C-alpha angles and dihedrals in degrees: 000000000000142000122263125214092279094055094255121137116243132189132199112230114197116213118201114208099180132254089064095299116141138167132178126232117200115206137173115247123217123215095272092048092049091051092048091049092049090048090055091050091048091049092050090049091051092050091048090050090052100045113358126234097335092054093061111086126157087236094056093041090056093047093049093047091048096238136119113274093240089058092069090062091054088068105025127035096204143000091262091052090053093047091049088058087049086054090052092051089048092051092051091049095048095047099031096122099034093166091059093043099045097066124167144087097255135050089248094052092048093046096049091046090058095043092050091048090056092046095051094046090049090050090053090056103041099160092050092045091050092050096050094044090052090051098043093050096045123114091234105133092212088068095059101090096040091046092052091051090048094051092047090051092051091048089053091051091050091048091051091050092052090051102170121084111275125189115251089010096172092054091046091053091048094051092045089051089057090046090054092048090050090051092053092047089051090055099041104035107019095039093221116172113267092235090059092048092048090051090049094055091047091053093043092049091051094048095046094050093042090049092053092049093045094049091054094047093050115102 
C-alpha cells in the first residue's frame, strides 16, 4: 500500500486467472479498507511470531482478524504476498527513526549502527524473521511488486544512514541491500549466532564503502 500524488492510499490487488496468468488492479482504499488491510497484516504477523511460516494460513488470518475468508484475497493474492507486506511493515517499524538509529560521526559508523540494529531485532523475533524471509525470497509472482517496493525502501534507509556523498552510491546501496538479505537468511535459515552475523555486516559495510572510495581515488 502506498500514497498517490493526492495523498490517497492505494493498494495493488493481484488477480489470478489460472494457467499462470496474472494482472494487477490498483485501487484507492477508504479508511475502513485501510484499517481492515492493516488488521490482516497485524494478524499475519502475530501468527508468524507464534509459529513461523507454517502457522500463517489465509484461513487463520481471516479468523484472527474477524473477517470473512474471502476478504483476505481482496487484499492479498497469496500467503507469500501477505507475508511480504508483513515484512514491509516490519522494516518500517525497525527503521522508523533512522536518524536516531544511525548514530556515528562517519558514514561507516552510521551505516553499521543501522545494519546491526536490524540484525539484532531480527534475531529477537526468529519465527517472524524466518516467515518473512521465506515469503520474500519465494518465486511466487504475486510477491514481485511488494518485494520491489520493500527493497527500494530498505535501500533508501541505508542511503539515509550513510548520509554523506559516496561514489557509486546506487551500486553501494544495491550491494548493501544484498548484504542485509544475506544476514537475515543467515539468522533465519542457517541459524548462525547473532554476534557472528552482526560482525559480518560490520565487515561487509566497511569493505563496500572502502571499495567505493578506493575505486574512485584510483588513477
